[in-house]
Biopython code that builds the backbone (N, CA, C, O; Angstrom):
import numpy as np
from Bio.PDB.StructureBuilder import StructureBuilder

atoms = [
    (1, "MET", "N", (12.882, -5.739, 5.136)),
    (1, "MET", "CA", (11.919, -5.627, 4.055)),
    (1, "MET", "C", (12.381, -6.532, 2.930)),
    (1, "MET", "O", (13.546, -6.501, 2.531)),
    (2, "ILE", "N", (11.472, -7.328, 2.428)),
    (2, "ILE", "CA", (11.782, -8.225, 1.329)),
    (2, "ILE", "C", (11.512, -7.466, 0.034)),
    (2, "ILE", "O", (10.357, -7.206, -0.304)),
    (3, "ILE", "N", (12.556, -7.115, -0.683)),
    (3, "ILE", "CA", (12.439, -6.251, -1.855)),
    (3, "ILE", "C", (11.561, -6.861, -2.952)),
    (3, "ILE", "O", (10.727, -6.143, -3.504)),
    (4, "PRO", "N", (11.704, -8.158, -3.303)),
    (4, "PRO", "CA", (10.804, -8.700, -4.338)),
    (4, "PRO", "C", (9.321, -8.612, -3.955)),
    (4, "PRO", "O", (8.473, -8.354, -4.810)),
    (5, "ILE", "N", (9.013, -8.824, -2.685)),
    (5, "ILE", "CA", (7.618, -8.677, -2.248)),
    (5, "ILE", "C", (7.184, -7.217, -2.392)),
    (5, "ILE", "O", (6.045, -6.939, -2.768)),
    (6, "ALA", "N", (8.080, -6.300, -2.095)),
    (6, "ALA", "CA", (7.760, -4.877, -2.222)),
    (6, "ALA", "C", (7.434, -4.520, -3.670)),
    (6, "ALA", "O", (6.481, -3.785, -3.929)),
    (7, "TRP", "N", (8.212, -5.031, -4.602)),
    (7, "TRP", "CA", (7.947, -4.725, -6.013)),
    (7, "TRP", "C", (6.635, -5.355, -6.474)),
    (7, "TRP", "O", (5.887, -4.738, -7.233)),
    (8, "VAL", "N", (6.352, -6.562, -6.028)),
    (8, "VAL", "CA", (5.067, -7.201, -6.368)),
    (8, "VAL", "C", (3.916, -6.391, -5.770)),
    (8, "VAL", "O", (2.902, -6.164, -6.430)),
    (9, "LEU", "N", (4.074, -5.961, -4.534)),
    (9, "LEU", "CA", (3.044, -5.167, -3.871)),
    (9, "LEU", "C", (2.816, -3.848, -4.599)),
    (9, "LEU", "O", (1.673, -3.454, -4.834)),
    (10, "GLY", "N", (3.885, -3.176, -4.951)),
    (10, "GLY", "CA", (3.752, -1.912, -5.680)),
    (10, "GLY", "C", (3.103, -2.095, -7.042)),
    (10, "GLY", "O", (2.248, -1.304, -7.441)),
    (11, "GLY", "N", (3.511, -3.143, -7.756)),
    (11, "GLY", "CA", (2.908, -3.422, -9.057)),
    (11, "GLY", "C", (1.437, -3.781, -8.945)),
    (11, "GLY", "O", (0.621, -3.333, -9.751)),
    (12, "ALA", "N", (1.097, -4.589, -7.949)),
    (12, "ALA", "CA", (-0.300, -4.963, -7.736)),
    (12, "ALA", "C", (-1.133, -3.734, -7.374)),
    (12, "ALA", "O", (-2.266, -3.593, -7.833)),
    (13, "ALA", "N", (-0.578, -2.856, -6.561)),
    (13, "ALA", "CA", (-1.305, -1.643, -6.179)),
    (13, "ALA", "C", (-1.550, -0.753, -7.392)),
    (13, "ALA", "O", (-2.633, -0.187, -7.539)),
    (14, "LEU", "N", (-0.547, -0.626, -8.264)),
    (14, "LEU", "CA", (-0.734, 0.187, -9.468)),
    (14, "LEU", "C", (-1.741, -0.444, -10.426)),
    (14, "LEU", "O", (-2.572, 0.255, -11.005)),
    (15, "ALA", "N", (-1.666, -1.762, -10.593)),
    (15, "ALA", "CA", (-2.621, -2.446, -11.469)),
    (15, "ALA", "C", (-4.040, -2.294, -10.936)),
    (15, "ALA", "O", (-4.973, -2.045, -11.699)),
    (16, "TRP", "N", (-4.199, -2.443, -9.628)),
    (16, "TRP", "CA", (-5.506, -2.293, -9.010)),
    (16, "TRP", "C", (-6.006, -0.854, -9.146)),
    (16, "TRP", "O", (-7.189, -0.627, -9.401)),
    (17, "ALA", "N", (-5.104, 0.117, -8.976)),
    (17, "ALA", "CA", (-5.475, 1.521, -9.129)),
    (17, "ALA", "C", (-5.924, 1.804, -10.564)),
    (17, "ALA", "O", (-6.881, 2.546, -10.785)),
    (18, "LEU", "N", (-5.240, 1.218, -11.522)),
    (18, "LEU", "CA", (-5.636, 1.377, -12.924)),
    (18, "LEU", "C", (-7.028, 0.789, -13.158)),
    (18, "LEU", "O", (-7.860, 1.402, -13.826)),
    (19, "TRP", "N", (-7.275, -0.389, -12.610)),
    (19, "TRP", "CA", (-8.584, -1.036, -12.729)),
    (19, "TRP", "C", (-9.675, -0.147, -12.122)),
    (19, "TRP", "O", (-10.735, 0.043, -12.719)),
    (20, "CYS", "N", (-9.406, 0.388, -10.944)),
    (20, "CYS", "CA", (-10.386, 1.270, -10.300)),
    (20, "CYS", "C", (-10.574, 2.548, -11.111)),
    (20, "CYS", "O", (-11.693, 3.050, -11.224)),
    (21, "GLY", "N", (-9.494, 3.075, -11.674)),
    (21, "GLY", "CA", (-9.597, 4.273, -12.508)),
    (21, "GLY", "C", (-10.428, 4.032, -13.752)),
    (21, "GLY", "O", (-11.252, 4.869, -14.120)),
    (22, "VAL", "N", (-10.221, 2.900, -14.401)),
    (22, "VAL", "CA", (-11.023, 2.556, -15.580)),
    (22, "VAL", "C", (-12.485, 2.379, -15.180)),
    (22, "VAL", "O", (-13.383, 2.788, -15.917)),
    (23, "SER", "N", (-12.727, 1.781, -14.034)),
    (23, "SER", "CA", (-14.106, 1.630, -13.553)),
    (23, "SER", "C", (-14.759, 2.992, -13.357)),
    (23, "SER", "O", (-15.936, 3.168, -13.671)),
    (24, "ALA", "N", (-14.008, 3.948, -12.845)),
    (24, "ALA", "CA", (-14.554, 5.293, -12.657)),
    (24, "ALA", "C", (-14.852, 5.941, -14.002)),
    (24, "ALA", "O", (-15.864, 6.627, -14.149)),
    (25, "ILE", "N", (-13.985, 5.730, -14.980)),
    (25, "ILE", "CA", (-14.195, 6.326, -16.304)),
    (25, "ILE", "C", (-15.471, 5.789, -16.952)),
    (25, "ILE", "O", (-16.199, 6.531, -17.612)),
    (26, "VAL", "N", (-15.737, 4.495, -16.760)),
    (26, "VAL", "CA", (-16.949, 3.907, -17.354)),
    (26, "VAL", "C", (-18.156, 4.033, -16.429)),
    (26, "VAL", "O", (-19.168, 3.360, -16.623)),
    (27, "ASP", "N", (-18.043, 4.897, -15.426)),
    (27, "ASP", "CA", (-19.147, 5.224, -14.522)),
    (27, "ASP", "C", (-19.606, 4.025, -13.696)),
    (27, "ASP", "O", (-20.804, 3.779, -13.555)),
    (28, "GLN", "N", (-18.643, 3.282, -13.153)),
    (28, "GLN", "CA", (-18.954, 2.112, -12.336)),
    (28, "GLN", "C", (-18.504, 2.367, -10.896)),
    (28, "GLN", "O", (-17.371, 2.777, -10.647)),
    (29, "ALA", "N", (-19.398, 2.121, -9.975)),
    (29, "ALA", "CA", (-19.067, 2.214, -8.555)),
    (29, "ALA", "C", (-18.209, 1.009, -8.166)),
    (29, "ALA", "O", (-18.195, 0.008, -8.882)),
    (30, "PRO", "N", (-17.498, 1.093, -7.045)),
    (30, "PRO", "CA", (-16.696, -0.058, -6.604)),
    (30, "PRO", "C", (-17.577, -1.293, -6.407)),
    (30, "PRO", "O", (-18.673, -1.213, -5.851)),
    (31, "THR", "N", (-17.077, -2.421, -6.870)),
    (31, "THR", "CA", (-17.827, -3.671, -6.785)),
    (31, "THR", "C", (-17.211, -4.575, -5.719)),
    (31, "THR", "O", (-16.205, -4.244, -5.092)),
    (32, "TYR", "N", (-17.841, -5.705, -5.543)),
    (32, "TYR", "CA", (-17.324, -6.731, -4.634)),
    (32, "TYR", "C", (-15.916, -7.146, -5.044)),
    (32, "TYR", "O", (-15.058, -7.361, -4.187)),
    (33, "HIS", "N", (-15.672, -7.261, -6.344)),
    (33, "HIS", "CA", (-14.367, -7.701, -6.833)),
    (33, "HIS", "C", (-13.274, -6.658, -6.578)),
    (33, "HIS", "O", (-12.121, -7.009, -6.327)),
    (34, "HIS", "N", (-13.638, -5.389, -6.644)),
    (34, "HIS", "CA", (-12.676, -4.342, -6.288)),
    (34, "HIS", "C", (-12.256, -4.499, -4.816)),
    (34, "HIS", "O", (-11.076, -4.420, -4.476)),
    (35, "ARG", "N", (-13.240, -4.718, -3.976)),
    (35, "ARG", "CA", (-12.957, -4.835, -2.541)),
    (35, "ARG", "C", (-12.211, -6.124, -2.199)),
    (35, "ARG", "O", (-11.386, -6.149, -1.287)),
    (36, "LEU", "N", (-12.507, -7.182, -2.933)),
    (36, "LEU", "CA", (-11.784, -8.443, -2.731)),
    (36, "LEU", "C", (-10.308, -8.278, -3.099)),
    (36, "LEU", "O", (-9.429, -8.752, -2.379)),
    (37, "ALA", "N", (-10.042, -7.613, -4.212)),
    (37, "ALA", "CA", (-8.652, -7.348, -4.605)),
    (37, "ALA", "C", (-7.972, -6.449, -3.577)),
    (37, "ALA", "O", (-6.797, -6.641, -3.261)),
    (38, "LEU", "N", (-8.708, -5.466, -3.053)),
    (38, "LEU", "CA", (-8.172, -4.602, -2.003)),
    (38, "LEU", "C", (-7.761, -5.431, -0.795)),
    (38, "LEU", "O", (-6.703, -5.197, -0.209)),
    (39, "LEU", "N", (-8.586, -6.389, -0.425)),
    (39, "LEU", "CA", (-8.287, -7.235, 0.727)),
    (39, "LEU", "C", (-7.012, -8.048, 0.502)),
    (39, "LEU", "O", (-6.180, -8.164, 1.401)),
    (40, "VAL", "N", (-6.862, -8.603, -0.686)),
    (40, "VAL", "CA", (-5.657, -9.388, -0.996)),
    (40, "VAL", "C", (-4.414, -8.504, -0.937)),
    (40, "VAL", "O", (-3.394, -8.896, -0.370)),
    (41, "ILE", "N", (-4.500, -7.320, -1.520)),
    (41, "ILE", "CA", (-3.357, -6.403, -1.500)),
    (41, "ILE", "C", (-3.040, -5.975, -0.067)),
    (41, "ILE", "O", (-1.873, -5.856, 0.304)),
    (42, "GLU", "N", (-4.069, -5.747, 0.729)),
    (42, "GLU", "CA", (-3.848, -5.350, 2.127)),
    (42, "GLU", "C", (-3.177, -6.463, 2.921)),
    (42, "GLU", "O", (-2.321, -6.187, 3.762)),
    (43, "VAL", "N", (-3.545, -7.703, 2.674)),
    (43, "VAL", "CA", (-2.897, -8.828, 3.369)),
    (43, "VAL", "C", (-1.419, -8.881, 3.008)),
    (43, "VAL", "O", (-0.575, -9.093, 3.879)),
    (44, "VAL", "N", (-1.099, -8.692, 1.735)),
    (44, "VAL", "CA", (0.310, -8.684, 1.313)),
    (44, "VAL", "C", (1.042, -7.516, 1.982)),
    (44, "VAL", "O", (2.184, -7.669, 2.414)),
    (45, "ALA", "N", (0.395, -6.359, 2.067)),
    (45, "ALA", "CA", (1.008, -5.204, 2.728)),
    (45, "ALA", "C", (1.261, -5.486, 4.208)),
    (45, "ALA", "O", (2.309, -5.116, 4.737)),
    (46, "LEU", "N", (0.316, -6.134, 4.873)),
    (46, "LEU", "CA", (0.505, -6.480, 6.285)),
    (46, "LEU", "C", (1.661, -7.463, 6.467)),
    (46, "LEU", "O", (2.470, -7.310, 7.382)),
    (47, "VAL", "N", (1.737, -8.462, 5.603)),
    (47, "VAL", "CA", (2.835, -9.433, 5.684)),
    (47, "VAL", "C", (4.167, -8.724, 5.475)),
    (47, "VAL", "O", (5.128, -8.973, 6.204)),
    (48, "GLN", "N", (4.226, -7.845, 4.485)),
    (48, "GLN", "CA", (5.465, -7.119, 4.214)),
    (48, "GLN", "C", (5.851, -6.240, 5.407)),
    (48, "GLN", "O", (7.022, -6.181, 5.782)),
    (49, "ALA", "N", (4.877, -5.565, 5.997)),
    (49, "ALA", "CA", (5.172, -4.706, 7.145)),
    (49, "ALA", "C", (5.674, -5.524, 8.333)),
    (49, "ALA", "O", (6.631, -5.130, 9.000)),
    (50, "LEU", "N", (5.036, -6.654, 8.597)),
    (50, "LEU", "CA", (5.490, -7.504, 9.707)),
    (50, "LEU", "C", (6.897, -8.039, 9.465)),
    (50, "LEU", "O", (7.725, -8.058, 10.376)),
    (51, "LEU", "N", (7.164, -8.473, 8.241)),
    (51, "LEU", "CA", (8.510, -8.953, 7.919)),
    (51, "LEU", "C", (9.539, -7.835, 8.074)),
    (51, "LEU", "O", (10.644, -8.072, 8.561)),
    (52, "ALA", "N", (9.185, -6.638, 7.666)),
    (52, "ALA", "CA", (10.108, -5.516, 7.786)),
    (52, "ALA", "C", (10.409, -5.195, 9.247)),
    (52, "ALA", "O", (11.556, -4.918, 9.598)),
    (53, "VAL", "N", (9.395, -5.229, 10.092)),
    (53, "VAL", "CA", (9.620, -4.957, 11.521)),
    (53, "VAL", "C", (10.509, -6.039, 12.129)),
    (53, "VAL", "O", (11.421, -5.738, 12.900)),
    (54, "VAL", "N", (10.243, -7.292, 11.784)),
    (54, "VAL", "CA", (11.086, -8.385, 12.287)),
    (54, "VAL", "C", (12.524, -8.198, 11.826)),
    (54, "VAL", "O", (13.453, -8.370, 12.616)),
    (55, "LEU", "N", (12.719, -7.851, 10.565)),
    (55, "LEU", "CA", (14.074, -7.642, 10.054)),
    (55, "LEU", "C", (14.749, -6.435, 10.709)),
    (55, "LEU", "O", (15.959, -6.453, 10.935)),
    (56, "LEU", "N", (13.983, -5.392, 11.014)),
    (56, "LEU", "CA", (14.553, -4.242, 11.726)),
    (56, "LEU", "C", (15.088, -4.655, 13.089)),
    (56, "LEU", "O", (16.158, -4.213, 13.507)),
    (57, "VAL", "N", (14.333, -5.509, 13.780)),
    (57, "VAL", "CA", (14.745, -5.953, 15.109)),
    (57, "VAL", "C", (15.928, -6.911, 15.015)),
    (57, "VAL", "O", (16.890, -6.787, 15.772)),
    (58, "VAL", "N", (15.859, -7.861, 14.091)),
    (58, "VAL", "CA", (16.890, -8.898, 13.993)),
    (58, "VAL", "C", (18.199, -8.329, 13.463)),
    (58, "VAL", "O", (19.264, -8.601, 14.017)),
    (59, "GLN", "N", (18.128, -7.534, 12.385)),
    (59, "GLN", "CA", (19.349, -7.021, 11.776)),
    (59, "GLN", "C", (19.992, -5.929, 12.614)),
    (59, "GLN", "O", (21.205, -5.943, 12.826)),
    (60, "GLY", "N", (19.204, -4.997, 13.084)),
    (60, "GLY", "CA", (19.758, -3.894, 13.859)),
    (60, "GLY", "C", (20.716, -3.075, 13.016)),
    (60, "GLY", "O", (20.762, -3.237, 11.796)),
    (61, "GLY", "N", (21.479, -2.200, 13.649)),
    (61, "GLY", "CA", (22.511, -1.437, 12.976)),
    (61, "GLY", "C", (22.042, -0.151, 12.323)),
    (61, "GLY", "O", (22.878, 0.673, 11.952)),
    (62, "ARG", "N", (20.767, 0.055, 12.167)),
    (62, "ARG", "CA", (20.276, 1.284, 11.568)),
    (62, "ARG", "C", (20.137, 2.340, 12.663)),
    (62, "ARG", "O", (19.896, 2.021, 13.827)),
    (63, "GLY", "N", (20.292, 3.584, 12.273)),
    (63, "GLY", "CA", (20.137, 4.672, 13.219)),
    (63, "GLY", "C", (18.690, 4.818, 13.655)),
    (63, "GLY", "O", (17.775, 4.341, 12.984)),
    (64, "ALA", "N", (18.492, 5.483, 14.789)),
    (64, "ALA", "CA", (17.144, 5.652, 15.331)),
    (64, "ALA", "C", (16.261, 6.452, 14.381)),
    (64, "ALA", "O", (15.066, 6.181, 14.264)),
    (65, "GLY", "N", (16.843, 7.431, 13.706)),
    (65, "GLY", "CA", (16.064, 8.226, 12.758)),
    (65, "GLY", "C", (15.588, 7.401, 11.579)),
    (65, "GLY", "O", (14.449, 7.540, 11.135)),
    (66, "ALA", "N", (16.461, 6.543, 11.072)),
    (66, "ALA", "CA", (16.094, 5.686, 9.942)),
    (66, "ALA", "C", (15.014, 4.697, 10.349)),
    (66, "ALA", "O", (14.073, 4.456, 9.593)),
    (67, "VAL", "N", (15.141, 4.132, 11.523)),
    (67, "VAL", "CA", (14.139, 3.176, 12.000)),
    (67, "VAL", "C", (12.796, 3.874, 12.166)),
    (67, "VAL", "O", (11.764, 3.328, 11.777)),
    (68, "ALA", "N", (12.799, 5.070, 12.739)),
    (68, "ALA", "CA", (11.552, 5.816, 12.926)),
    (68, "ALA", "C", (10.908, 6.139, 11.581)),
    (68, "ALA", "O", (9.689, 6.048, 11.436)),
    (69, "GLU", "N", (11.722, 6.516, 10.600)),
    (69, "GLU", "CA", (11.191, 6.832, 9.277)),
    (69, "GLU", "C", (10.590, 5.593, 8.611)),
    (69, "GLU", "O", (9.505, 5.657, 8.033)),
    (70, "ILE", "N", (11.294, 4.480, 8.696)),
    (70, "ILE", "CA", (10.803, 3.239, 8.099)),
    (70, "ILE", "C", (9.513, 2.793, 8.776)),
    (70, "ILE", "O", (8.559, 2.410, 8.099)),
    (71, "VAL", "N", (9.475, 2.839, 10.091)),
    (71, "VAL", "CA", (8.269, 2.434, 10.816)),
    (71, "VAL", "C", (7.101, 3.362, 10.474)),
    (71, "VAL", "O", (5.970, 2.899, 10.332)),
    (72, "GLY", "N", (7.358, 4.640, 10.342)),
    (72, "GLY", "CA", (6.311, 5.580, 9.934)),
    (72, "GLY", "C", (5.746, 5.252, 8.568)),
    (72, "GLY", "O", (4.532, 5.265, 8.365)),
    (73, "TYR", "N", (6.642, 4.956, 7.626)),
    (73, "TYR", "CA", (6.184, 4.563, 6.291)),
    (73, "TYR", "C", (5.415, 3.249, 6.338)),
    (73, "TYR", "O", (4.422, 3.090, 5.629)),
    (74, "LEU", "N", (5.858, 2.314, 7.157)),
    (74, "LEU", "CA", (5.154, 1.031, 7.260)),
    (74, "LEU", "C", (3.753, 1.209, 7.829)),
    (74, "LEU", "O", (2.812, 0.554, 7.382)),
    (75, "ILE", "N", (3.614, 2.082, 8.803)),
    (75, "ILE", "CA", (2.289, 2.354, 9.365)),
    (75, "ILE", "C", (1.393, 2.972, 8.291)),
    (75, "ILE", "O", (0.239, 2.572, 8.138)),
    (76, "ALA", "N", (1.922, 3.942, 7.552)),
    (76, "ALA", "CA", (1.144, 4.568, 6.476)),
    (76, "ALA", "C", (0.786, 3.547, 5.403)),
    (76, "ALA", "O", (-0.312, 3.576, 4.848)),
    (77, "LEU", "N", (1.716, 2.652, 5.116)),
    (77, "LEU", "CA", (1.501, 1.609, 4.112)),
    (77, "LEU", "C", (0.340, 0.697, 4.506)),
    (77, "LEU", "O", (-0.439, 0.273, 3.652)),
    (78, "VAL", "N", (0.229, 0.401, 5.779)),
    (78, "VAL", "CA", (-0.812, -0.510, 6.259)),
    (78, "VAL", "C", (-2.177, 0.185, 6.356)),
    (78, "VAL", "O", (-3.203, -0.472, 6.185)),
    (79, "VAL", "N", (-2.214, 1.474, 6.622)),
    (79, "VAL", "CA", (-3.503, 2.145, 6.819)),
    (79, "VAL", "C", (-4.039, 2.832, 5.563)),
    (79, "VAL", "O", (-5.195, 3.256, 5.554)),
    (80, "ALA", "N", (-3.245, 2.955, 4.513)),
    (80, "ALA", "CA", (-3.689, 3.682, 3.314)),
    (80, "ALA", "C", (-4.921, 3.044, 2.680)),
    (80, "ALA", "O", (-5.899, 3.738, 2.403)),
    (81, "LEU", "N", (-4.888, 1.756, 2.451)),
    (81, "LEU", "CA", (-6.021, 1.093, 1.800)),
    (81, "LEU", "C", (-7.279, 1.052, 2.668)),
    (81, "LEU", "O", (-8.363, 1.324, 2.153)),
    (82, "PRO", "N", (-7.186, 0.725, 3.955)),
    (82, "PRO", "CA", (-8.416, 0.751, 4.766)),
    (82, "PRO", "C", (-9.064, 2.134, 4.825)),
    (82, "PRO", "O", (-10.290, 2.242, 4.825)),
    (83, "ILE", "N", (-8.257, 3.180, 4.876)),
    (83, "ILE", "CA", (-8.829, 4.531, 4.877)),
    (83, "ILE", "C", (-9.522, 4.801, 3.546)),
    (83, "ILE", "O", (-10.635, 5.326, 3.514)),
    (84, "GLY", "N", (-8.859, 4.439, 2.445)),
    (84, "GLY", "CA", (-9.480, 4.603, 1.134)),
    (84, "GLY", "C", (-10.763, 3.798, 1.005)),
    (84, "GLY", "O", (-11.744, 4.275, 0.434)),
    (85, "ALA", "N", (-10.759, 2.575, 1.537)),
    (85, "ALA", "CA", (-11.950, 1.734, 1.476)),
    (85, "ALA", "C", (-13.100, 2.344, 2.278)),
    (85, "ALA", "O", (-14.252, 2.313, 1.847)),
    (86, "ALA", "N", (-12.778, 2.893, 3.434)),
    (86, "ALA", "CA", (-13.816, 3.518, 4.258)),
    (86, "ALA", "C", (-14.411, 4.736, 3.554)),
    (86, "ALA", "O", (-15.625, 4.936, 3.575)),
    (87, "LEU", "N", (-13.563, 5.540, 2.938)),
    (87, "LEU", "CA", (-14.065, 6.710, 2.216)),
    (87, "LEU", "C", (-14.878, 6.296, 0.988)),
    (87, "LEU", "O", (-15.909, 6.900, 0.692)),
    (88, "ALA", "N", (-14.416, 5.271, 0.278)),
    (88, "ALA", "CA", (-15.137, 4.800, -0.907)),
    (88, "ALA", "C", (-16.476, 4.174, -0.530)),
    (88, "ALA", "O", (-17.442, 4.248, -1.289)),
    (89, "HIS", "N", (-16.522, 3.565, 0.633)),
    (89, "HIS", "CA", (-17.786, 2.954, 1.082)),
    (89, "HIS", "C", (-18.861, 4.021, 1.294)),
    (89, "HIS", "O", (-20.047, 3.765, 1.087)),
    (90, "GLN", "N", (-18.441, 5.210, 1.706)),
    (90, "GLN", "CA", (-19.389, 6.305, 1.917)),
    (90, "GLN", "C", (-19.874, 6.892, 0.585)),
    (90, "GLN", "O", (-20.958, 7.470, 0.518)),
    (91, "GLU", "N", (-19.076, 6.743, -0.460)),
    (91, "GLU", "CA", (-19.397, 7.305, -1.774)),
    (91, "GLU", "C", (-19.686, 6.165, -2.739)),
    (91, "GLU", "O", (-18.767, 5.620, -3.351)),
    (92, "ARG", "N", (-20.923, 5.810, -2.876)),
    (92, "ARG", "CA", (-21.297, 4.627, -3.672)),
    (92, "ARG", "C", (-21.626, 4.989, -5.118)),
    (92, "ARG", "O", (-22.573, 4.468, -5.706)),
    (93, "THR", "N", (-20.838, 5.875, -5.664)),
    (93, "THR", "CA", (-20.953, 6.221, -7.076)),
    (93, "THR", "C", (-19.604, 5.965, -7.727)),
    (93, "THR", "O", (-18.727, 5.344, -7.125)),
    (94, "ARG", "N", (-19.438, 6.439, -8.947)),
    (94, "ARG", "CA", (-18.154, 6.255, -9.623)),
    (94, "ARG", "C", (-17.011, 6.923, -8.871)),
    (94, "ARG", "O", (-15.852, 6.536, -9.018)),
    (95, "TYR", "N", (-17.343, 7.930, -8.064)),
    (95, "TYR", "CA", (-16.295, 8.620, -7.321)),
    (95, "TYR", "C", (-15.702, 7.747, -6.217)),
    (95, "TYR", "O", (-14.593, 8.006, -5.752)),
    (96, "GLY", "N", (-16.422, 6.729, -5.802)),
    (96, "GLY", "CA", (-15.848, 5.736, -4.902)),
    (96, "GLY", "C", (-14.700, 5.000, -5.585)),
    (96, "GLY", "O", (-13.689, 4.692, -4.954)),
    (97, "SER", "N", (-14.861, 4.723, -6.872)),
    (97, "SER", "CA", (-13.775, 4.096, -7.638)),
    (97, "SER", "C", (-12.585, 5.033, -7.765)),
    (97, "SER", "O", (-11.436, 4.592, -7.742)),
    (98, "VAL", "N", (-12.857, 6.326, -7.899)),
    (98, "VAL", "CA", (-11.769, 7.312, -7.953)),
    (98, "VAL", "C", (-10.988, 7.301, -6.637)),
    (98, "VAL", "O", (-9.757, 7.324, -6.638)),
    (99, "VAL", "N", (-11.706, 7.265, -5.531)),
    (99, "VAL", "CA", (-11.048, 7.233, -4.212)),
    (99, "VAL", "C", (-10.176, 5.989, -4.087)),
    (99, "VAL", "O", (-9.054, 6.069, -3.588)),
    (100, "LEU", "N", (-10.679, 4.845, -4.532)),
    (100, "LEU", "CA", (-9.894, 3.614, -4.463)),
    (100, "LEU", "C", (-8.673, 3.695, -5.368)),
    (100, "LEU", "O", (-7.605, 3.201, -5.005)),
    (101, "ALA", "N", (-8.811, 4.305, -6.533)),
    (101, "ALA", "CA", (-7.663, 4.467, -7.431)),
    (101, "ALA", "C", (-6.585, 5.333, -6.782)),
    (101, "ALA", "O", (-5.395, 5.036, -6.881)),
    (102, "ILE", "N", (-7.007, 6.389, -6.130)),
    (102, "ILE", "CA", (-6.053, 7.262, -5.438)),
    (102, "ILE", "C", (-5.374, 6.508, -4.296)),
    (102, "ILE", "O", (-4.173, 6.665, -4.079)),
    (103, "ALA", "N", (-6.127, 5.698, -3.573)),
    (103, "ALA", "CA", (-5.536, 4.893, -2.494)),
    (103, "ALA", "C", (-4.521, 3.905, -3.046)),
    (103, "ALA", "O", (-3.483, 3.682, -2.423)),
    (104, "GLY", "N", (-4.798, 3.307, -4.201)),
    (104, "GLY", "CA", (-3.851, 2.375, -4.815)),
    (104, "GLY", "C", (-2.562, 3.053, -5.240)),
    (104, "GLY", "O", (-1.477, 2.513, -5.028)),
    (105, "VAL", "N", (-2.670, 4.224, -5.833)),
    (105, "VAL", "CA", (-1.466, 4.971, -6.226)),
    (105, "VAL", "C", (-0.691, 5.393, -4.991)),
    (105, "VAL", "O", (0.539, 5.332, -4.973)),
    (106, "THR", "N", (-1.403, 5.820, -3.960)),
    (106, "THR", "CA", (-0.749, 6.196, -2.705)),
    (106, "THR", "C", (0.020, 5.019, -2.123)),
    (106, "THR", "O", (1.151, 5.184, -1.667)),
    (107, "LEU", "N", (-0.575, 3.849, -2.135)),
    (107, "LEU", "CA", (0.112, 2.657, -1.625)),
    (107, "LEU", "C", (1.363, 2.371, -2.436)),
    (107, "LEU", "O", (2.407, 2.056, -1.863)),
    (108, "ALA", "N", (1.283, 2.472, -3.747)),
    (108, "ALA", "CA", (2.453, 2.210, -4.592)),
    (108, "ALA", "C", (3.578, 3.200, -4.295)),
    (108, "ALA", "O", (4.746, 2.814, -4.249)),
    (109, "VAL", "N", (3.238, 4.464, -4.095)),
    (109, "VAL", "CA", (4.250, 5.473, -3.765)),
    (109, "VAL", "C", (4.860, 5.187, -2.393)),
    (109, "VAL", "O", (6.071, 5.318, -2.216)),
    (110, "LEU", "N", (4.037, 4.800, -1.428)),
    (110, "LEU", "CA", (4.551, 4.462, -0.101)),
    (110, "LEU", "C", (5.494, 3.264, -0.156)),
    (110, "LEU", "O", (6.519, 3.249, 0.525)),
    (111, "VAL", "N", (5.151, 2.263, -0.962)),
    (111, "VAL", "CA", (6.026, 1.096, -1.111)),
    (111, "VAL", "C", (7.359, 1.521, -1.722)),
    (111, "VAL", "O", (8.422, 1.104, -1.261)),
    (112, "LEU", "N", (7.295, 2.351, -2.762)),
    (112, "LEU", "CA", (8.524, 2.821, -3.403)),
    (112, "LEU", "C", (9.395, 3.597, -2.427)),
    (112, "LEU", "O", (10.602, 3.365, -2.348)),
    (113, "ARG", "N", (8.797, 4.504, -1.692)),
    (113, "ARG", "CA", (9.566, 5.332, -0.754)),
    (113, "ARG", "C", (10.132, 4.497, 0.393)),
    (113, "ARG", "O", (11.274, 4.703, 0.803)),
    (114, "THR", "N", (9.348, 3.564, 0.907)),
    (114, "THR", "CA", (9.843, 2.698, 1.975)),
    (114, "THR", "C", (11.024, 1.874, 1.486)),
    (114, "THR", "O", (12.008, 1.703, 2.206)),
    (115, "THR", "N", (10.930, 1.368, 0.270)),
    (115, "THR", "CA", (12.028, 0.590, -0.313)),
    (115, "THR", "C", (13.274, 1.451, -0.470)),
    (115, "THR", "O", (14.380, 0.985, -0.198)),
    (116, "GLN", "N", (13.114, 2.695, -0.903)),
    (116, "GLN", "CA", (14.262, 3.581, -1.061)),
    (116, "GLN", "C", (14.945, 3.846, 0.271)),
    (116, "GLN", "O", (16.172, 3.805, 0.357)),
    (117, "VAL", "N", (14.166, 4.114, 1.305)),
    (117, "VAL", "CA", (14.748, 4.371, 2.628)),
    (117, "VAL", "C", (15.404, 3.113, 3.163)),
    (117, "VAL", "O", (16.481, 3.176, 3.755)),
    (118, "TRP", "N", (14.762, 1.966, 2.958)),
    (118, "TRP", "CA", (15.306, 0.688, 3.426)),
    (118, "TRP", "C", (16.672, 0.428, 2.797)),
    (118, "TRP", "O", (17.620, 0.052, 3.486)),
    (119, "GLU", "N", (16.764, 0.629, 1.489)),
    (119, "GLU", "CA", (18.017, 0.388, 0.776)),
    (119, "GLU", "C", (19.091, 1.415, 1.163)),
    (119, "GLU", "O", (20.264, 1.064, 1.291)),
    (120, "ALA", "N", (18.699, 2.663, 1.346)),
    (120, "ALA", "CA", (19.663, 3.716, 1.665)),
    (120, "ALA", "C", (20.261, 3.550, 3.065)),
    (120, "ALA", "O", (21.385, 3.982, 3.320)),
    (121, "THR", "N", (19.508, 2.925, 3.966)),
    (121, "THR", "CA", (19.981, 2.791, 5.342)),
    (121, "THR", "C", (20.432, 1.376, 5.633)),
    (121, "THR", "O", (20.573, 0.996, 6.795)),
    (122, "ARG", "N", (20.661, 0.590, 4.592)),
    (122, "ARG", "CA", (21.076, -0.790, 4.776)),
    (122, "ARG", "C", (22.353, -0.859, 5.590)),
    (122, "ARG", "O", (23.241, -0.017, 5.462)),
    (123, "VAL", "N", (22.427, -1.875, 6.425)),
    (123, "VAL", "CA", (23.590, -2.069, 7.287)),
    (123, "VAL", "C", (24.731, -2.640, 6.486)),
    (123, "VAL", "O", (25.809, -2.878, 7.030)),
]
sb = StructureBuilder()
sb.init_structure("model")
sb.init_model(0)
sb.init_chain("A")
sb.init_seg("    ")
for serial, (resi, resn, name, xyz) in enumerate(atoms, 1):
    if name == "N":
        sb.init_residue(resn, " ", resi, " ")
    sb.init_atom(name, np.array(xyz, "f"), 0.0, 1.0, " ", f" {name:<3s}", serial, name[0])
structure = sb.get_structure()
């Protein structure tokens, strides 16, 4: 896992969640720009997850439990935003923005937790 990318990803997810939260407060449904930002953040999350899996294989040395935990977090990290987007697509009111804000905060927490486990189990 590339730690600087993780921090950028977490910060971007929080900023996006704040934007979606403000949109919900002003009674705005998710827009094209919200979804475009979601797509960019998801691409960064996918790149980070792929790099982390490659590093897990190349570096080795971590216990099976740690690897399973990291892979579980990486899977959750990759699916959090698409699930939020699917739920928000069904709710085309301001509450769709609330769902996206929750998905953004969830992604930021997953990035933080994955980083903590990655650092704690470093070889």
